[in-house]
C-alpha positions in Angstrom: -11.4 -1.2 -3.1 -7.8 -0.8 -4.4 -5.7 2.2 -5.8 -3.0 1.5 -7.8 -0.1 3.9 -8.5 1.0 3.0 -11.7 -2.1 2.7 -14.6 0.2 -0.9 -15.9 -0.3 -2.6 -12.4 -3.9 -2.1 -13.0 -4.4 -3.5 -15.9 -2.2 -6.4 -15.2 -4.8 -7.1 -12.3 -8.1 -6.8 -14.1 -6.7 -8.4 -17.4 -4.9 -11.4 -15.7 -7.7 -12.6 -13.5 -9.5 -14.4 -12.2 -7.4 -14.5 -9.2 -7.4 -17.3 -6.3 -6.8 -16.0 -2.8 -6.7 -18.6 -0.2 -9.0 -20.8 -2.6 -11.5 -18.6 -3.1 -12.3 -17.1 -6.5 -11.7 -12.9 -7.0 -12.9 -11.5 -10.2 -12.1 -7.9 -10.4 -13.4 -5.1 -12.9 -12.9 -1.1 -13.1 -14.9 0.8 -10.8 -18.4 2.1 -12.1 -19.9 5.2 -9.9 -23.3 3.7 -10.5 -22.1 0.3 -8.6 -24.3 -0.5 -6.0 -23.6 -3.8 -4.2 -27.4 -4.5 -3.1 -28.2 -4.9 -6.9 -24.9 -6.4 -8.1 -24.9 -9.7 -9.9 -22.6 -11.7 -12.0 -23.6 -11.1 -15.7 -20.8 -13.5 -17.1 -18.4 -16.0 -15.8 -15.2 -17.8 -17.3 -15.1 -21.8 -16.2 -12.3 -23.8 -16.8 
């Protein structure tokens, strides 16, 4: 979980991804109060 001080920074991270961290793809999305990690699934992905 990440907290941004500025909304513009948050939007840049969410819109600008996916990101590569140590050669691993990281997809970021807005937080949802209903999120439950055991039930989480990828519904779409960008392939390039």
